[in-house]
N, C-alpha and C positions, 0 to 999 in steps of 0.2 A: 723680645729680642731685637735688637739694634740691626737693621739690615744695609744700612749706607753703603757700607763696604763689600757688600755681596755683588756678584754678577752672575749673568747667565742663568742656567738652569736653576741653580740653589736659590738665587733671588726670586725667579718665577714662583718656584715652589712654596718658599716660606712667605712671601707677600700674599699669595693667592690663597694660601690656607690660613690667613689672618694671624700668622704667628709674629709679624714685624710690628714694632711699635712706632716706626718712623717711615713707613712705606705702604704704598697701596699697590694692589694687583694691577699689573698693565694688560691683562687678558680680560677684564670685565665686558668690554665692548666688542671683543674680537671673538666671534663664535663662527666656527666653521660651518659652512651650508653645502648643500648638495652640488652647488654650481662654483664652490670656491676652488682657487688654484687651477684654472683652465689650462689643459695640456701638460700639467706636471704629473698627475698620478693617473696610471691606466685603469685602475679600478677602485671603486669606492662602494660603501654601504652607508645607506642614510635612512633615517626614519624620524619621527616626531615623539618626543618623549617629555610628558609634562608641559605640553604646548610650547615646546623649544625644539630647534633643529638638533639633531645628533648625527654627526657625521663621522665616519672612520674611513681613512684612506689606506690604500695598500703600500707598505713600505717596500721599495723596489729591493732593498738588500736582504731582507728577512722573509718577505712573502706574507707577512702578518699585518692585520689590519689594527691601525694605532690612531689615536686622537691627539697627538703631541705636536700639531701643526698650527702655526701662527699665519693668518693671511694679511699681507702688507697692503697699505692703500693702493699700491700699484697692482694688485691682484697676484704678485708673486707670494709664495709661499715658502717659509723656512720652519725649521725645527725650534721647539721652545728653548733649547739651550743656546739658540743665537739671539735670544730676545733679552734686551737689558744687559748686553755683554760689552758694551762701549764701542761696538763695530757697527758700522752701517751696513748689515747684511741684506736688507731689502733694496738699498739703492734709493730710497726716497726718505730715509731716516724714521719712517713709522715703527720700526721695531725699537727704537731709542726714544721717541719723543714723548711717550707716556710713563717713562720710567722715574721713579723718585729716588734711585739709588746713586745717581751721578749728578754732578755740577756741570752745566753745559754753558759756555760763554755765548753771548750774543754777537759779539764781533771778535772773531779769533785773532785778528792782528793787533787789537789793543792789548791783548793779555799774553802775547808771546815774549818769552824772555831770550834775549841775545846771550849765548854763551861765549861769543868771541869778545875779545878785548880791544 
């Protein structure tokens, strides 16, 4: 499946399940650890499974423990549906910088098109 036009949670799901022929998973290096997201979640459960960290944080809206959290480089955490959605939800672009579903200009000013005559 071609995933270049997909964004957000759909892109994350498809690319991380290796269903995309033109994209890679942006979460491969992003593993939630027991001390991730400082101050954002009041409760969490963590363990070690297959020699890897496995952490679930409590969703404040539902009270359920979930593992759908992406840790930004600046330690802020966002939900997976905010990763690769063409919006800098982290504030440091780390939720967009490993995404292969989008084109990013190196210098925005050179690529802006003037609509005024």
